[in-house]
C-alpha positions in Angstrom: -27.4 22.3 -62.2 -26.4 20.5 -59.3 -24.3 18.4 -61.6 -22.0 21.4 -62.0 -22.4 22.3 -58.0 -21.2 18.9 -56.9 -18.6 18.4 -59.4 -17.0 21.9 -58.9 -17.2 21.5 -55.1 -15.6 18.0 -55.4 -12.8 19.4 -57.5 -12.1 22.5 -54.8 -12.1 19.5 -52.2 -10.0 17.5 -54.2 -7.6 20.7 -54.7 -7.2 21.2 -51.0 -6.3 17.5 -50.2 -3.9 17.9 -53.1 -2.6 21.3 -51.8 -2.3 19.7 -48.1 -0.1 16.6 -49.7 2.2 18.9 -51.2 2.6 20.7 -48.1 3.6 17.4 -46.8 5.6 16.7 -49.3 7.5 20.1 -48.9 7.8 19.6 -45.1 9.1 16.2 -45.9 11.9 17.2 -48.2 13.1 18.7 -45.0 13.5 16.2 -42.8 15.3 12.2 -42.8 13.9 9.3 -43.1 10.8 7.5 -45.1 8.4 10.3 -44.5 9.7 11.3 -47.8 8.4 8.4 -49.7 5.1 8.5 -48.1 4.3 12.0 -48.9 5.4 11.2 -52.9 2.5 8.7 -52.7 0.2 11.1 -51.2 0.6 13.6 -53.7 0.7 11.0 -56.8 -3.0 10.2 -55.4 -4.4 13.6 -54.6 -3.1 14.5 -58.1 -4.4 11.6 -60.0 -8.3 12.5 -58.0 -7.7 16.2 -59.2 -7.3 15.0 -62.6 -10.4 13.1 -62.4 -12.5 15.8 -61.1 -11.5 18.4 -63.6 -12.7 16.2 -66.1 -16.0 15.4 -64.6 -16.3 19.5 -65.0 -15.8 19.3 -68.9 -17.2 15.8 -69.5 -20.7 15.0 -67.7 -20.7 11.7 -66.4 -23.2 11.4 -63.3 -22.1 8.1 -62.2 -18.7 8.9 -62.4 -19.2 12.1 -60.2 -21.3 9.8 -57.8 -18.0 7.9 -57.1 -15.6 10.4 -56.8 -17.7 12.8 -54.6 -18.1 9.6 -52.6 -14.2 9.0 -52.4 -13.6 12.8 -51.3 -16.4 12.8 -48.8 -14.7 9.8 -47.2 -11.3 11.3 -47.5 -12.6 14.7 -45.8 -14.3 12.5 -43.1 -11.3 10.7 -42.5 -9.1 14.2 -42.4 -11.3 15.8 -40.1 -11.2 12.3 -37.6 -7.1 12.4 -38.0 -7.4 16.3 -37.2 -9.0 15.7 -33.7 -5.4 15.2 -32.9 -4.3 18.5 -34.6 -6.0 21.2 -34.3 -10.4 22.7 -34.6 -9.4 24.0 -38.1 -8.1 20.6 -39.2 -11.2 19.0 -37.7 -14.0 21.1 -38.4 -12.8 22.1 -41.9 -12.7 19.1 -43.4 -16.0 17.8 -41.5 -17.8 20.7 -43.0 -16.7 20.3 -46.5 -17.9 16.4 -46.0 -20.9 17.3 -44.9 -21.6 19.9 -47.8 -20.3 17.4 -50.5 -22.5 14.9 -49.2 -25.5 17.2 -49.2 -24.5 17.9 -53.1 -24.4 14.2 -53.7 -27.5 13.7 -52.3 -29.0 16.3 -54.5 -28.2 15.0 -57.5 -29.2 11.5 -56.3 
C-alpha cells in the first residue's frame, strides 16, 4: 500500500511540475528571444518524468520508484528555493510537496 501512495504522490508531483513547464512554454511563446527554447527543454524533461511516473503506478518497481521519488523530491526542493524570489505560494507548495514525498519514500525504505 505504501508503494502505491508514494508512486501516486510522485506522479502527482511530476504532473504539477509538467503543468508549470507547460505554463512556461505558453508564456515564452508570447515573448521573443531564447526563452522559448529553454521552455521546450523543460516541457520535454517534465513529460518524460510523467511517463516514467505513470509506468511506476502500473508496473511495480521499488528501485525505480526510489530513484524517481528522489528526483521529484530534489526538483520540488529546488523549485521551493527558486520560489523564494517569486512568492510564498511558490515556496511553501513545493517545499511541502518535497516533505510529504520524502516521508512516503522513507516509509517504503
